[in-house]
C-alpha positions as CSV (number, residue, x, y, z in Angstrom):
1,X,154.4,142.7,51.5
2,X,154.7,146.2,51.3
3,X,154.8,147.9,54.2
4,X,150.5,150.2,53.6
5,X,149.4,145.9,53.5
6,X,150.5,144.7,56.0
7,X,148.7,148.1,58.1
8,X,146.2,146.6,56.3
9,X,146.3,143.5,56.8
10,X,146.8,144.9,60.4
11,X,144.0,147.2,61.2
12,X,141.9,144.7,59.4
13,X,142.7,141.7,61.9
14,X,141.6,144.2,65.0
15,X,139.0,145.5,64.0
16,X,138.1,141.4,63.4
17,X,138.8,140.2,67.3
18,X,137.3,142.7,68.3
19,X,133.6,141.8,66.9
20,X,134.3,138.7,68.1
21,X,134.8,140.1,72.1
22,X,132.5,142.6,71.6
23,X,129.7,139.6,70.0
24,X,130.5,137.7,73.2
25,X,129.8,141.0,75.0
26,X,126.3,141.8,73.1
27,X,125.4,138.2,74.3
28,X,125.9,138.3,78.2
29,X,124.9,142.1,78.4
30,X,121.7,140.7,76.3
31,X,121.8,137.6,78.8
32,X,121.9,139.7,81.9
33,X,118.5,142.4,81.2
34,X,116.6,138.8,80.0
35,X,117.3,137.4,82.9
36,X,117.7,133.5,83.6
37,X,116.1,130.8,81.3
38,X,117.3,128.0,78.7
39,X,119.7,129.7,75.2
40,X,117.5,130.5,72.7
41,X,118.4,128.3,69.4
42,X,119.2,131.4,67.4
43,X,121.4,132.3,70.4
44,X,124.0,130.3,69.9
45,X,124.2,129.8,65.9
46,X,125.0,134.2,66.3
47,X,127.0,133.6,68.4
48,X,128.7,130.7,66.4
49,X,128.8,133.1,62.8
50,X,129.5,136.4,65.2
51,X,133.0,134.1,67.1
52,X,133.9,131.4,63.8
53,X,133.7,133.6,61.0
54,X,136.5,136.5,62.0
55,X,138.4,134.2,63.3
56,X,138.3,132.1,59.9
57,X,139.5,136.0,58.6
58,X,141.8,136.2,61.2
59,X,143.6,132.8,60.7
60,X,143.8,132.9,57.5
61,X,145.3,137.0,56.8
62,X,147.6,135.8,59.6
63,X,148.3,132.5,56.4
64,X,148.1,129.3,59.5
65,X,145.2,127.7,57.5
66,X,145.2,127.6,53.5
67,X,143.3,129.2,50.9
68,X,141.2,126.0,50.5
69,X,140.3,125.4,54.0
70,X,139.4,129.5,54.2
71,X,137.2,128.1,51.3
72,X,135.3,125.2,52.6
73,X,135.7,126.5,56.6
74,X,133.7,129.2,54.7
75,X,131.5,127.7,52.9
76,X,129.7,125.0,56.4
77,X,130.1,128.2,58.1
78,X,126.9,129.1,55.1
79,X,125.5,125.4,55.9
80,X,125.6,125.9,59.3
81,X,124.1,129.5,58.9
82,X,121.1,128.5,55.9
83,X,120.1,124.7,57.4
84,X,117.4,126.1,59.2
85,X,115.8,128.4,56.8
86,X,113.5,125.7,55.1
87,X,111.8,125.3,59.4
88,X,111.1,128.9,59.7
89,X,107.9,131.1,59.6
90,X,107.4,133.1,58.2
């Protein structure tokens, strides 16, 4: 792998890691602004997607996960994300 590809992969991983931290920080900020009360299901889903998607990307780029496992995890993540769409009211 040449230096340009390694540098690109490095920056993609840095941006993905920062996305995880930013998502957790944004949810915490929102919770402090709202005060106490129950956490909504959509907030939990948003946090799960915002953490798991970049994490799968990083593990796939580092070749910790096989490409078939990355595909399966992305499919499961999308299924989880889209599972409740039929129950929502417009």
